[in-house]
MDTraj code that builds the backbone (N, CA, C; nanometers):
import mdtraj as md
import numpy as np

residues = "UNK UNK UNK UNK UNK UNK UNK UNK UNK UNK UNK UNK UNK UNK UNK UNK UNK UNK UNK UNK UNK UNK UNK UNK UNK UNK UNK UNK UNK UNK UNK UNK UNK UNK UNK UNK UNK UNK UNK UNK UNK UNK UNK UNK UNK UNK UNK UNK UNK UNK UNK UNK UNK UNK UNK UNK UNK UNK UNK UNK UNK UNK".split()
xyz = np.array([
    [0.0698, -0.1037, 0.0261],
    [0.0012, 0.0076, 0.0034],
    [0.0874, 0.1233, 0.0155],
    [0.0432, 0.1619, -0.0164],
    [0.1204, 0.3161, -0.1067],
    [0.0437, 0.4408, 0.0969],
    [0.1487, 0.5209, 0.1892],
    [0.1328, 0.6387, 0.2011],
    [0.0852, 0.7403, 0.1906],
    [-0.0310, 0.8116, 0.2642],
    [-0.1338, 0.8436, 0.2362],
    [-0.0675, 0.9425, 0.2480],
    [-0.0466, 1.0459, 0.1429],
    [-0.0098, 1.1489, 0.1126],
    [-0.0909, 1.2727, 0.2438],
    [-0.0056, 1.3358, 0.3626],
    [-0.0448, 1.4738, 0.4470],
    [-0.1445, 1.5900, 0.4426],
    [-0.1706, 1.6089, 0.4183],
    [-0.2394, 1.7596, 0.3320],
    [-0.2016, 1.8102, 0.4453],
    [-0.1393, 1.9858, 0.3806],
    [-0.0938, 2.0838, 0.4546],
    [-0.1851, 2.1991, 0.5283],
    [-0.1336, 2.2264, 0.5807],
    [-0.2439, 2.2928, 0.6890],
    [-0.2359, 2.4738, 0.5859],
    [-0.3795, 2.4764, 0.5892],
    [-0.3911, 2.6594, 0.4960],
    [-0.3636, 2.7284, 0.6479],
    [-0.2510, 2.8346, 0.5724],
    [-0.2016, 2.9547, 0.6172],
    [-0.2745, 3.0449, 0.5552],
    [-0.3191, 3.1664, 0.7014],
    [-0.3659, 3.2643, 0.6635],
    [-0.2961, 3.3741, 0.6681],
    [-0.3268, 3.4487, 0.5557],
    [-0.1906, 3.6105, 0.5370],
    [-0.2854, 3.6977, 0.5809],
    [-0.3443, 3.7505, 0.5171],
    [-0.5280, 3.8135, 0.5522],
    [-0.5128, 3.8469, 0.7263],
    [-0.5175, 3.9560, 0.7407],
    [-0.5481, 3.9940, 0.9026],
    [-0.7011, 3.9665, 0.8716],
    [-0.7401, 4.0560, 0.7839],
    [-0.9324, 4.0687, 0.8227],
    [-0.9567, 3.9286, 0.7931],
    [-0.9378, 3.8525, 0.7266],
    [-1.0158, 3.6679, 0.6420],
    [-1.0055, 3.6018, 0.8064],
    [-0.9341, 3.6596, 0.8867],
    [-0.8852, 3.6251, 0.9723],
    [-0.9681, 3.6225, 1.1225],
    [-0.8995, 3.7597, 1.1197],
    [-1.0605, 3.8149, 1.2465],
    [-1.1924, 3.8170, 1.2171],
    [-1.2881, 3.8145, 1.0862],
    [-1.4011, 3.8376, 1.0327],
    [-1.4627, 3.7727, 1.1535],
    [-1.4011, 3.6413, 1.2424],
    [-1.5615, 3.5500, 1.2488],
    [-1.5663, 3.6431, 1.3602],
    [-1.4715, 3.7486, 1.4970],
    [-1.4863, 3.7771, 1.6005],
    [-1.5750, 3.8581, 1.6057],
    [-1.5143, 3.9565, 1.4554],
    [-1.5774, 4.0856, 1.4726],
    [-1.7199, 4.1302, 1.3543],
    [-1.7764, 4.0318, 1.2533],
    [-1.8661, 4.0236, 1.2413],
    [-1.9827, 3.9798, 1.2731],
    [-2.0477, 3.9692, 1.3388],
    [-2.1750, 3.9067, 1.4006],
    [-2.3167, 4.0009, 1.3685],
    [-2.3816, 3.8966, 1.4367],
    [-2.5091, 3.9718, 1.3704],
    [-2.6027, 4.0047, 1.4636],
    [-2.6243, 4.1983, 1.4175],
    [-2.6655, 4.2301, 1.5750],
    [-2.8551, 4.1823, 1.5037],
    [-2.9745, 4.2970, 1.5666],
    [-3.1006, 4.3756, 1.5982],
    [-3.1439, 4.4854, 1.5849],
    [-3.1796, 4.4861, 1.4492],
    [-3.1752, 4.6263, 1.4000],
    [-3.3170, 4.7295, 1.4173],
    [-3.2847, 4.8114, 1.4577],
    [-3.4431, 4.8843, 1.5255],
    [-3.4942, 4.9354, 1.4049],
    [-3.6135, 4.9200, 1.3976],
    [-3.7317, 4.9430, 1.2849],
    [-3.7554, 5.0421, 1.2506],
    [-3.7078, 5.1747, 1.2024],
    [-3.7387, 5.2680, 1.1655],
    [-3.8607, 5.3330, 1.1541],
    [-3.9036, 5.2182, 1.0329],
    [-4.0949, 5.2897, 0.9795],
    [-4.1960, 5.2637, 1.1129],
    [-4.1621, 5.1676, 1.2063],
    [-4.2311, 5.2105, 1.3763],
    [-4.2190, 5.2841, 1.4671],
    [-4.1098, 5.3009, 1.4630],
    [-4.1053, 5.4583, 1.5413],
    [-4.1117, 5.5573, 1.4509],
    [-4.1203, 5.5776, 1.3650],
    [-4.1566, 5.6986, 1.3249],
    [-4.3136, 5.7460, 1.3468],
    [-4.4292, 5.5991, 1.3208],
    [-4.5207, 5.5992, 1.3043],
    [-4.5938, 5.6295, 1.5070],
    [-4.4330, 5.6083, 1.5558],
    [-4.4243, 5.5897, 1.7129],
    [-4.4588, 5.7907, 1.7497],
    [-4.4093, 5.8696, 1.6445],
    [-4.3937, 5.9463, 1.6453],
    [-4.1913, 6.0511, 1.7567],
    [-4.1289, 5.9214, 1.6823],
    [-4.0198, 5.9305, 1.7089],
    [-3.8171, 5.9898, 1.6125],
    [-3.8215, 6.0596, 1.6700],
    [-3.7095, 6.1298, 1.5358],
    [-3.5688, 6.1693, 1.6354],
    [-3.4574, 6.0841, 1.4616],
    [-3.3191, 6.0695, 1.5693],
    [-3.2375, 6.2542, 1.5643],
    [-3.3136, 6.2799, 1.5135],
    [-3.2590, 6.4936, 1.4764],
    [-3.4098, 6.5174, 1.5575],
    [-3.4103, 6.5879, 1.6371],
    [-3.5533, 6.6520, 1.6858],
    [-3.5565, 6.7892, 1.6124],
    [-3.6705, 6.8218, 1.5490],
    [-3.6641, 7.0071, 1.4710],
    [-3.7338, 7.0462, 1.6054],
    [-3.7000, 7.2186, 1.5777],
    [-3.8147, 7.2688, 1.6273],
    [-3.7676, 7.2907, 1.8218],
    [-3.6032, 7.3255, 1.8310],
    [-3.6287, 7.2824, 1.9396],
    [-3.5849, 7.4109, 1.9640],
    [-3.5090, 7.4925, 1.9318],
    [-3.4117, 7.5649, 1.9764],
    [-3.5765, 7.7120, 1.9220],
    [-3.5552, 7.8085, 2.0348],
    [-3.6332, 7.9150, 1.9753],
    [-3.5033, 8.0413, 1.8724],
    [-3.5700, 8.1195, 1.9077],
    [-3.4865, 8.1955, 1.7804],
    [-3.4664, 8.3270, 1.9334],
    [-3.4699, 8.2988, 1.9609],
    [-3.4101, 8.3503, 2.1297],
    [-3.2383, 8.3457, 2.1075],
    [-3.1962, 8.2137, 2.1312],
    [-3.0847, 8.1989, 2.1022],
    [-2.9707, 8.2112, 1.9552],
    [-3.0274, 8.2574, 1.9190],
    [-2.9819, 8.2918, 1.7220],
    [-3.0247, 8.4617, 1.7355],
    [-2.9821, 8.5336, 1.7942],
    [-2.9633, 8.7226, 1.8249],
    [-2.9450, 8.7578, 1.6967],
    [-2.8149, 8.6319, 1.5893],
    [-2.7354, 8.7738, 1.5351],
    [-2.8626, 8.7053, 1.3492],
    [-2.9155, 8.6408, 1.3581],
    [-2.9992, 8.6065, 1.2969],
    [-3.0870, 8.6633, 1.2137],
    [-3.1908, 8.7399, 1.3510],
    [-3.2494, 8.8252, 1.3343],
    [-3.1849, 8.9897, 1.2317],
    [-3.0355, 9.0231, 1.3025],
    [-2.9912, 9.1334, 1.2290],
    [-2.8877, 9.1187, 1.1034],
    [-2.8938, 8.9418, 1.0427],
    [-2.8726, 9.0012, 0.9806],
    [-2.9738, 9.0328, 0.8273],
    [-3.0402, 8.9420, 0.8587],
    [-3.2357, 8.9808, 0.8158],
    [-3.2916, 9.1388, 0.7986],
    [-3.2505, 9.1780, 0.8975],
    [-3.3034, 9.3529, 0.9121],
    [-3.2106, 9.4025, 0.8571],
    [-3.0664, 9.3967, 0.8101],
    [-3.0225, 9.5101, 0.8273],
    [-2.9936, 9.5676, 0.6837],
])
top = md.Topology()
chain = top.add_chain()
for i, resn in enumerate(residues, 1):
    res = top.add_residue(resn, chain, resSeq=i)
    for name in ("N", "CA", "C"):
        top.add_atom(name, md.element.get_by_symbol(name[0]), res)
traj = md.Trajectory(xyz[None], top)
């Protein structure tokens, strides 16, 4: 009988492929459509009044 050839171990020199199983994991995402129906907005608009921006009035009426 002939001797069986030993298979060589695969050497991965690619850093991204080496560590992809540690970093790339599944995540649960937030449903933005449901949040929009509930009234949630990420960047709330209209929270500042014109009292905080006096330079704007000076630029318009000047």
